[in-house]
PQR file with spaces between the fields and no chain letter, atoms N, CA, C, O and H, PARSE charges and radii, in Angstrom:
ATOM       1  N    UNK     1       7.754    9.000    1.430 -0.4000 1.5000
ATOM       2  CA   UNK     1       7.438    8.776    2.962 -0.0000 2.0000
ATOM       3  C    UNK     1       6.454    7.416    2.808  0.5500 1.7000
ATOM       4  O    UNK     1       6.726    6.252    3.103 -0.5500 1.4000
ATOM       5  N    UNK     2       5.410    7.887    2.330 -0.4000 1.5000
ATOM       6  CA   UNK     2       4.277    7.044    2.328 -0.0000 2.0000
ATOM       7  C    UNK     2       4.814    5.523    1.076  0.5500 1.7000
ATOM       8  O    UNK     2       4.791    4.304    1.249 -0.5500 1.4000
ATOM       9  H    UNK     2       5.189    8.832    2.090  0.4000 1.0000
ATOM      10  N    UNK     3       5.082    6.057    0.331 -0.4000 1.5000
ATOM      11  CA   UNK     3       5.743    4.680   -0.635 -0.0000 2.0000
ATOM      12  C    UNK     3       6.616    3.733   -0.203  0.5500 1.7000
ATOM      13  O    UNK     3       6.515    2.633   -0.747 -0.5500 1.4000
ATOM      14  H    UNK     3       5.101    7.047    0.191  0.4000 1.0000
ATOM      15  N    UNK     4       7.918    3.955    1.110 -0.4000 1.5000
ATOM      16  CA   UNK     4       8.696    3.597    1.402 -0.0000 2.0000
ATOM      17  C    UNK     4       7.947    2.345    2.378  0.5500 1.7000
ATOM      18  O    UNK     4       8.336    1.177    2.385 -0.5500 1.4000
ATOM      19  H    UNK     4       8.000    4.848    1.552  0.4000 1.0000
ATOM      20  N    UNK     5       6.370    3.075    3.482 -0.4000 1.5000
ATOM      21  CA   UNK     5       5.872    2.455    4.222 -0.0000 2.0000
ATOM      22  C    UNK     5       4.507    2.053    3.923  0.5500 1.7000
ATOM      23  O    UNK     5       3.623    1.729    4.716 -0.5500 1.4000
ATOM      24  H    UNK     5       6.054    4.024    3.477  0.4000 1.0000
ATOM      25  N    UNK     6       4.459    2.162    2.009 -0.4000 1.5000
ATOM      26  CA   UNK     6       3.764    0.579    1.646 -0.0000 2.0000
ATOM      27  C    UNK     6       4.930   -0.544    1.195  0.5500 1.7000
ATOM      28  O    UNK     6       4.702   -1.725    1.454 -0.5500 1.4000
ATOM      29  H    UNK     6       5.177    2.425    1.366  0.4000 1.0000
ATOM      30  N    UNK     7       5.828   -0.276    0.708 -0.4000 1.5000
ATOM      31  CA   UNK     7       6.451   -0.925    0.677 -0.0000 2.0000
ATOM      32  C    UNK     7       6.799   -1.916    1.640  0.5500 1.7000
ATOM      33  O    UNK     7       6.651   -3.116    1.410 -0.5500 1.4000
ATOM      34  H    UNK     7       6.013    0.683    0.497  0.4000 1.0000
ATOM      35  N    UNK     8       7.276   -1.447    2.759 -0.4000 1.5000
ATOM      36  CA   UNK     8       7.429   -2.195    3.641 -0.0000 2.0000
ATOM      37  C    UNK     8       6.663   -2.895    4.421  0.5500 1.7000
ATOM      38  O    UNK     8       7.028   -3.913    5.010 -0.5500 1.4000
ATOM      39  H    UNK     8       7.396   -0.472    2.946  0.4000 1.0000
ATOM      40  N    UNK     9       5.342   -2.298    4.486 -0.4000 1.5000
ATOM      41  CA   UNK     9       3.661   -3.266    4.266 -0.0000 2.0000
ATOM      42  C    UNK     9       3.652   -4.330    3.740  0.5500 1.7000
ATOM      43  O    UNK     9       3.404   -5.378    4.337 -0.5500 1.4000
ATOM      44  H    UNK     9       5.046   -1.471    4.007  0.4000 1.0000
ATOM      45  N    UNK    10       3.928   -4.234    2.505 -0.4000 1.5000
ATOM      46  CA   UNK    10       4.032   -5.357    0.932 -0.0000 2.0000
ATOM      47  C    UNK    10       5.170   -6.405    1.449  0.5500 1.7000
ATOM      48  O    UNK    10       5.003   -7.456    2.069 -0.5500 1.4000
ATOM      49  H    UNK    10       4.130   -3.383    2.020  0.4000 1.0000
ATOM      50  N    UNK    11       5.827   -6.074    1.207 -0.4000 1.5000
ATOM      51  CA   UNK    11       7.191   -7.184    2.471 -0.0000 2.0000
ATOM      52  C    UNK    11       7.021   -7.960    3.592  0.5500 1.7000
ATOM      53  O    UNK    11       7.349   -9.143    3.679 -0.5500 1.4000
ATOM      54  H    UNK    11       5.963   -5.221    0.704  0.4000 1.0000
ATOM      55  N    UNK    12       6.298   -7.025    4.797 -0.4000 1.5000
ATOM      56  CA   UNK    12       6.202   -7.857    5.846 -0.0000 2.0000
ATOM      57  C    UNK    12       5.049   -8.521    5.637  0.5500 1.7000
ATOM      58  O    UNK    12       4.837   -9.300    6.566 -0.5500 1.4000
ATOM      59  H    UNK    12       6.031   -6.064    4.726  0.4000 1.0000
ATOM      60  N    UNK    13       4.140   -8.540    4.733 -0.4000 1.5000
ATOM      61  CA   UNK    13       2.626   -8.751    4.417 -0.0000 2.0000
ATOM      62  C    UNK    13       3.133  -10.551    3.338  0.5500 1.7000
ATOM      63  O    UNK    13       2.273  -11.416    3.175 -0.5500 1.4000
ATOM      64  H    UNK    13       4.312   -7.907    3.978  0.4000 1.0000
ATOM      65  N    UNK    14       4.606  -10.724    2.777 -0.4000 1.5000
ATOM      66  CA   UNK    14       4.662  -11.270    1.700 -0.0000 2.0000
ATOM      67  C    UNK    14       5.777  -12.617    2.624  0.5500 1.7000
ATOM      68  O    UNK    14       5.814  -13.798    2.277 -0.5500 1.4000
ATOM      69  H    UNK    14       5.305  -10.021    2.910  0.4000 1.0000
ATOM      70  N    UNK    15       6.520  -12.064    3.722 -0.4000 1.5000
ATOM      71  CA   UNK    15       6.934  -12.610    4.746 -0.0000 2.0000
ATOM      72  C    UNK    15       5.987  -13.604    6.062  0.5500 1.7000
ATOM      73  O    UNK    15       6.433  -14.557    6.702 -0.5500 1.4000
ATOM      74  H    UNK    15       6.491  -11.105    4.004  0.4000 1.0000
ATOM      75  N    UNK    16       4.747  -13.057    6.145 -0.4000 1.5000
ATOM      76  CA   UNK    16       3.508  -13.592    6.884 -0.0000 2.0000
ATOM      77  C    UNK    16       2.980  -14.456    5.624  0.5500 1.7000
ATOM      78  O    UNK    16       3.156  -15.666    5.767 -0.5500 1.4000
ATOM      79  H    UNK    16       4.385  -12.283    5.625  0.4000 1.0000
ATOM      80  N    UNK    17       2.608  -14.214    4.894 -0.4000 1.5000
ATOM      81  CA   UNK    17       2.494  -15.238    3.107 -0.0000 2.0000
ATOM      82  C    UNK    17       2.534  -16.798    3.435  0.5500 1.7000
ATOM      83  O    UNK    17       1.756  -17.752    3.458 -0.5500 1.4000
ATOM      84  H    UNK    17       2.465  -13.231    4.778  0.4000 1.0000
ATOM      85  N    UNK    18       4.654  -16.363    3.811 -0.4000 1.5000
ATOM      86  CA   UNK    18       5.625  -16.931    3.364 -0.0000 2.0000
ATOM      87  C    UNK    18       5.514  -17.894    4.585  0.5500 1.7000
ATOM      88  O    UNK    18       5.209  -18.983    4.101 -0.5500 1.4000
ATOM      89  H    UNK    18       5.287  -15.588    3.792  0.4000 1.0000
ATOM      90  N    UNK    19       5.605  -17.997    5.773 -0.4000 1.5000
ATOM      91  CA   UNK    19       5.622  -18.605    7.075 -0.0000 2.0000
ATOM      92  C    UNK    19       4.202  -18.422    7.922  0.5500 1.7000
ATOM      93  O    UNK    19       3.877  -19.309    8.711 -0.5500 1.4000
ATOM      94  H    UNK    19       5.854  -17.112    6.167  0.4000 1.0000
ATOM      95  N    UNK    20       3.132  -16.921    7.685 -0.4000 1.5000
ATOM      96  CA   UNK    20       2.503  -17.349    9.399 -0.0000 2.0000
ATOM      97  C    UNK    20       0.993  -17.844    8.596  0.5500 1.7000
ATOM      98  O    UNK    20       1.009  -17.994    7.374 -0.5500 1.4000
ATOM      99  H    UNK    20       3.396  -16.201    7.044  0.4000 1.0000
ATOM     100  N    UNK    21       0.093  -18.007    9.154 -0.4000 1.5000
ATOM     101  CA   UNK    21      -0.896  -18.752    8.375 -0.0000 2.0000
ATOM     102  C    UNK    21      -1.647  -17.485    7.259  0.5500 1.7000
ATOM     103  O    UNK    21      -1.388  -16.327    6.929 -0.5500 1.4000
ATOM     104  H    UNK    21       0.080  -17.885   10.147  0.4000 1.0000
ATOM     105  N    UNK    22      -2.910  -18.723    6.893 -0.4000 1.5000
ATOM     106  CA   UNK    22      -3.121  -17.364    5.199 -0.0000 2.0000
ATOM     107  C    UNK    22      -4.232  -16.630    6.106  0.5500 1.7000
ATOM     108  O    UNK    22      -4.176  -15.411    5.949 -0.5500 1.4000
ATOM     109  H    UNK    22      -3.120  -19.663    7.162  0.4000 1.0000
ATOM     110  N    UNK    23      -4.930  -16.921    6.743 -0.4000 1.5000
ATOM     111  CA   UNK    23      -5.771  -15.266    7.020 -0.0000 2.0000
ATOM     112  C    UNK    23      -5.209  -14.040    7.558  0.5500 1.7000
ATOM     113  O    UNK    23      -5.957  -13.066    7.473 -0.5500 1.4000
ATOM     114  H    UNK    23      -4.975  -17.912    6.870  0.4000 1.0000
ATOM     115  N    UNK    24      -4.363  -13.899    7.956 -0.4000 1.5000
ATOM     116  CA   UNK    24      -3.674  -13.164    8.346 -0.0000 2.0000
ATOM     117  C    UNK    24      -2.823  -12.633    7.071  0.5500 1.7000
ATOM     118  O    UNK    24      -2.709  -11.489    6.632 -0.5500 1.4000
ATOM     119  H    UNK    24      -3.755  -14.691    8.025  0.4000 1.0000
ATOM     120  N    UNK    25      -2.427  -13.502    6.756 -0.4000 1.5000
ATOM     121  CA   UNK    25      -1.716  -13.066    5.469 -0.0000 2.0000
ATOM     122  C    UNK    25      -3.002  -11.958    4.334  0.5500 1.7000
ATOM     123  O    UNK    25      -2.822  -10.760    4.115 -0.5500 1.4000
ATOM     124  H    UNK    25      -2.519  -14.432    7.113  0.4000 1.0000
ATOM     125  N    UNK    26      -4.044  -12.671    3.864 -0.4000 1.5000
ATOM     126  CA   UNK    26      -4.803  -12.307    3.409 -0.0000 2.0000
ATOM     127  C    UNK    26      -5.059  -10.961    3.848  0.5500 1.7000
ATOM     128  O    UNK    26      -4.748   -9.930    3.251 -0.5500 1.4000
ATOM     129  H    UNK    26      -4.190  -13.644    4.041  0.4000 1.0000
ATOM     130  N    UNK    27      -5.780  -11.094    5.174 -0.4000 1.5000
ATOM     131  CA   UNK    27      -6.436   -9.718    6.139 -0.0000 2.0000
ATOM     132  C    UNK    27      -5.062   -8.874    5.987  0.5500 1.7000
ATOM     133  O    UNK    27      -5.460   -7.778    6.385 -0.5500 1.4000
ATOM     134  H    UNK    27      -6.032  -11.932    5.658  0.4000 1.0000
ATOM     135  N    UNK    28      -3.625   -8.682    5.646 -0.4000 1.5000
ATOM     136  CA   UNK    28      -2.536   -7.969    5.513 -0.0000 2.0000
ATOM     137  C    UNK    28      -2.916   -7.209    4.305  0.5500 1.7000
ATOM     138  O    UNK    28      -3.209   -6.015    4.372 -0.5500 1.4000
ATOM     139  H    UNK    28      -3.303   -9.572    5.323  0.4000 1.0000
ATOM     140  N    UNK    29      -2.919   -7.962    3.065 -0.4000 1.5000
ATOM     141  CA   UNK    29      -2.623   -7.723    1.774 -0.0000 2.0000
ATOM     142  C    UNK    29      -3.936   -7.012    1.325  0.5500 1.7000
ATOM     143  O    UNK    29      -3.805   -6.170    0.437 -0.5500 1.4000
ATOM     144  H    UNK    29      -2.681   -8.932    3.010  0.4000 1.0000
ATOM     145  N    UNK    30      -5.291   -7.257    1.863 -0.4000 1.5000
ATOM     146  CA   UNK    30      -6.449   -6.446    2.107 -0.0000 2.0000
ATOM     147  C    UNK    30      -6.510   -4.520    2.435  0.5500 1.7000
ATOM     148  O    UNK    30      -6.870   -3.485    1.874 -0.5500 1.4000
ATOM     149  H    UNK    30      -5.398   -7.941    2.585  0.4000 1.0000
ATOM     150  N    UNK    31      -5.977   -4.926    3.538 -0.4000 1.5000
ATOM     151  CA   UNK    31      -5.248   -3.651    4.463 -0.0000 2.0000
ATOM     152  C    UNK    31      -4.516   -2.834    3.250  0.5500 1.7000
ATOM     153  O    UNK    31      -5.138   -1.918    2.713 -0.5500 1.4000
ATOM     154  H    UNK    31      -5.685   -5.767    3.994  0.4000 1.0000
ATOM     155  N    UNK    32      -3.477   -3.094    2.911 -0.4000 1.5000
ATOM     156  CA   UNK    32      -2.254   -2.843    1.915 -0.0000 2.0000
ATOM     157  C    UNK    32      -3.189   -2.542    0.737  0.5500 1.7000
ATOM     158  O    UNK    32      -2.983   -1.398    0.332 -0.5500 1.4000
ATOM     159  H    UNK    32      -2.971   -3.838    3.348  0.4000 1.0000
ATOM     160  N    UNK    33      -3.941   -3.043    0.197 -0.4000 1.5000
ATOM     161  CA   UNK    33      -4.644   -3.101   -1.154 -0.0000 2.0000
ATOM     162  C    UNK    33      -5.363   -1.629   -1.106  0.5500 1.7000
ATOM     163  O    UNK    33      -5.372   -0.816   -2.030 -0.5500 1.4000
ATOM     164  H    UNK    33      -4.109   -3.972    0.526  0.4000 1.0000
ATOM     165  N    UNK    34      -6.021   -1.460    0.309 -0.4000 1.5000
ATOM     166  CA   UNK    34      -6.763   -0.067    0.295 -0.0000 2.0000
ATOM     167  C    UNK    34      -5.942    0.901    0.684  0.5500 1.7000
ATOM     168  O    UNK    34      -6.302    2.078    0.691 -0.5500 1.4000
ATOM     169  H    UNK    34      -6.014   -2.121    1.060  0.4000 1.0000
ATOM     170  N    UNK    35      -4.307    0.365    1.185 -0.4000 1.5000
ATOM     171  CA   UNK    35      -3.960    1.942    1.487 -0.0000 2.0000
ATOM     172  C    UNK    35      -3.448    2.694    0.317  0.5500 1.7000
ATOM     173  O    UNK    35      -3.375    3.917    0.195 -0.5500 1.4000
ATOM     174  H    UNK    35      -4.014   -0.591    1.179  0.4000 1.0000
ATOM     175  N    UNK    36      -3.028    1.565   -0.714 -0.4000 1.5000
ATOM     176  CA   UNK    36      -2.696    1.719   -1.939 -0.0000 2.0000
ATOM     177  C    UNK    36      -3.388    2.894   -2.807  0.5500 1.7000
ATOM     178  O    UNK    36      -3.024    4.019   -3.148 -0.5500 1.4000
ATOM     179  H    UNK    36      -3.087    0.571   -0.615  0.4000 1.0000
ATOM     180  N    UNK    37      -4.947    1.856   -3.076 -0.4000 1.5000
ATOM     181  CA   UNK    37      -5.589    2.570   -3.717 -0.0000 2.0000
ATOM     182  C    UNK    37      -5.780    4.202   -2.901  0.5500 1.7000
ATOM     183  O    UNK    37      -5.549    5.288   -3.434 -0.5500 1.4000
ATOM     184  H    UNK    37      -5.243    0.941   -2.799  0.4000 1.0000
ATOM     185  N    UNK    38      -6.035    4.078   -2.153 -0.4000 1.5000
ATOM     186  CA   UNK    38      -5.870    5.301   -0.932 -0.0000 2.0000
ATOM     187  C    UNK    38      -4.943    6.598   -1.449  0.5500 1.7000
ATOM     188  O    UNK    38      -5.239    7.754   -1.752 -0.5500 1.4000
ATOM     189  H    UNK    38      -6.222    3.196   -1.720  0.4000 1.0000
ATOM     190  N    UNK    39      -3.687    5.858   -1.407 -0.4000 1.5000
ATOM     191  CA   UNK    39      -2.913    6.637   -2.258 -0.0000 2.0000
ATOM     192  C    UNK    39      -2.303    7.448   -3.255  0.5500 1.7000
ATOM     193  O    UNK    39      -1.584    8.445   -3.325 -0.5500 1.4000
ATOM     194  H    UNK    39      -3.447    4.919   -1.161  0.4000 1.0000
ATOM     195  N    UNK    40      -3.058    6.364   -4.241 -0.4000 1.5000
ATOM     196  CA   UNK    40      -2.671    6.620   -5.504 -0.0000 2.0000
ATOM     197  C    UNK    40      -4.218    7.912   -5.948  0.5500 1.7000
ATOM     198  O    UNK    40      -3.894    8.844   -6.685 -0.5500 1.4000
ATOM     199  H    UNK    40      -3.642    5.554   -4.184  0.4000 1.0000
ATOM     200  N    UNK    41      -5.796    7.859   -5.455 -0.4000 1.5000
ATOM     201  CA   UNK    41      -6.434    9.014   -5.177 -0.0000 2.0000
ATOM     202  C    UNK    41      -6.126   10.073   -4.627  0.5500 1.7000
ATOM     203  O    UNK    41      -6.737   11.097   -4.933 -0.5500 1.4000
ATOM     204  H    UNK    41      -6.059    7.102   -4.856  0.4000 1.0000
ATOM     205  N    UNK    42      -5.050   10.099   -3.628 -0.4000 1.5000
ATOM     206  CA   UNK    42      -4.972   10.978   -3.330 -0.0000 2.0000
ATOM     207  C    UNK    42      -3.884   11.866   -3.799  0.5500 1.7000
ATOM     208  O    UNK    42      -3.652   12.983   -3.337 -0.5500 1.4000
ATOM     209  H    UNK    42      -4.553    9.267   -3.379  0.4000 1.0000
ATOM     210  N    UNK    43      -2.985   11.052   -5.124 -0.4000 1.5000
ATOM     211  CA   UNK    43      -1.735   12.324   -5.618 -0.0000 2.0000
ATOM     212  C    UNK    43      -2.785   12.307   -6.979  0.5500 1.7000
ATOM     213  O    UNK    43      -2.728   13.344   -7.640 -0.5500 1.4000
ATOM     214  H    UNK    43      -3.173   10.145   -5.499  0.4000 1.0000
ATOM     215  N    UNK    44      -3.797   11.190   -7.511 -0.4000 1.5000
ATOM     216  CA   UNK    44      -4.072   11.680   -8.758 -0.0000 2.0000
ATOM     217  C    UNK    44      -5.362   12.722   -8.553  0.5500 1.7000
ATOM     218  O    UNK    44      -6.106   12.801   -9.531 -0.5500 1.4000
ATOM     219  H    UNK    44      -3.844   10.348   -6.974  0.4000 1.0000
ATOM     220  N    UNK    45      -5.671   13.450   -7.499 -0.4000 1.5000
ATOM     221  CA   UNK    45      -6.551   14.076   -7.189 -0.0000 2.0000
ATOM     222  C    UNK    45      -5.686   15.426   -7.246  0.5500 1.7000
ATOM     223  O    UNK    45      -6.131   16.477   -7.705 -0.5500 1.4000
ATOM     224  H    UNK    45      -5.067   13.385   -6.705  0.4000 1.0000
ATOM     225  N    UNK    46      -4.532   15.284   -6.778 -0.4000 1.5000
ATOM     226  CA   UNK    46      -3.796   17.224   -6.766 -0.0000 2.0000
ATOM     227  C    UNK    46      -3.766   17.652   -7.748  0.5500 1.7000
ATOM     228  O    UNK    46      -3.445   17.109   -8.805 -0.5500 1.4000
ATOM     229  H    UNK    46      -4.170   14.430   -6.405  0.4000 1.0000
ATOM     230  N    UNK    47      -4.051   18.544   -7.580 -0.4000 1.5000
ATOM     231  CA   UNK    47      -4.129   19.824   -8.651 -0.0000 2.0000
ATOM     232  C    UNK    47      -2.447   20.303   -8.911  0.5500 1.7000
ATOM     233  O    UNK    47      -1.590   20.659   -8.102 -0.5500 1.4000
ATOM     234  H    UNK    47      -4.312   18.984   -6.721  0.4000 1.0000
ATOM     235  N    UNK    48      -2.397   20.106  -10.684 -0.4000 1.5000
ATOM     236  CA   UNK    48      -1.000   20.573  -10.579 -0.0000 2.0000
ATOM     237  C    UNK    48      -0.984   21.883  -10.918  0.5500 1.7000
ATOM     238  O    UNK    48      -1.893   22.131  -11.711 -0.5500 1.4000
ATOM     239  H    UNK    48      -3.092   19.817  -11.341  0.4000 1.0000
ATOM     240  N    UNK    49      -0.117   23.112  -10.554 -0.4000 1.5000
ATOM     241  CA   UNK    49       0.319   24.196  -10.553 -0.0000 2.0000
ATOM     242  C    UNK    49       1.629   24.376  -11.959  0.5500 1.7000
ATOM     243  O    UNK    49       2.858   24.438  -11.929 -0.5500 1.4000
ATOM     244  H    UNK    49       0.621   22.911   -9.910  0.4000 1.0000
ATOM     245  N    UNK    50       0.448   24.416  -13.268 -0.4000 1.5000
ATOM     246  CA   UNK    50       1.632   24.672  -14.476 -0.0000 2.0000
ATOM     247  C    UNK    50       1.512   26.267  -14.718  0.5500 1.7000
ATOM     248  O    UNK    50       0.370   26.722  -14.659 -0.5500 1.4000
ATOM     249  H    UNK    50      -0.551   24.365  -13.292  0.4000 1.0000
ATOM     250  N    UNK    51       2.524   27.121  -14.973 -0.4000 1.5000
ATOM     251  CA   UNK    51       2.666   28.149  -15.793 -0.0000 2.0000
ATOM     252  C    UNK    51       3.628   28.448  -17.008  0.5500 1.7000
ATOM     253  O    UNK    51       4.729   28.964  -16.815 -0.5500 1.4000
ATOM     254  H    UNK    51       3.451   26.751  -15.021  0.4000 1.0000
ATOM     255  N    UNK    52       3.251   28.165  -18.057 -0.4000 1.5000
ATOM     256  CA   UNK    52       3.975   27.938  -19.568 -0.0000 2.0000
ATOM     257  C    UNK    52       4.108   29.539  -19.672  0.5500 1.7000
ATOM     258  O    UNK    52       4.619   30.052  -20.667 -0.5500 1.4000
ATOM     259  H    UNK    52       2.357   27.747  -18.214  0.4000 1.0000
């Protein structure tokens, strides 16, 4: 679910970059980049319960 939201946010940022003002596009990109890093860290720190 969160990956779908990130993908849609990136799509919106690309549309804003194409048609909208540059500072808004850069701000959206920064927010999305922080969200992507937070998602990566969230999933990278999950414990894997492996039973062999």
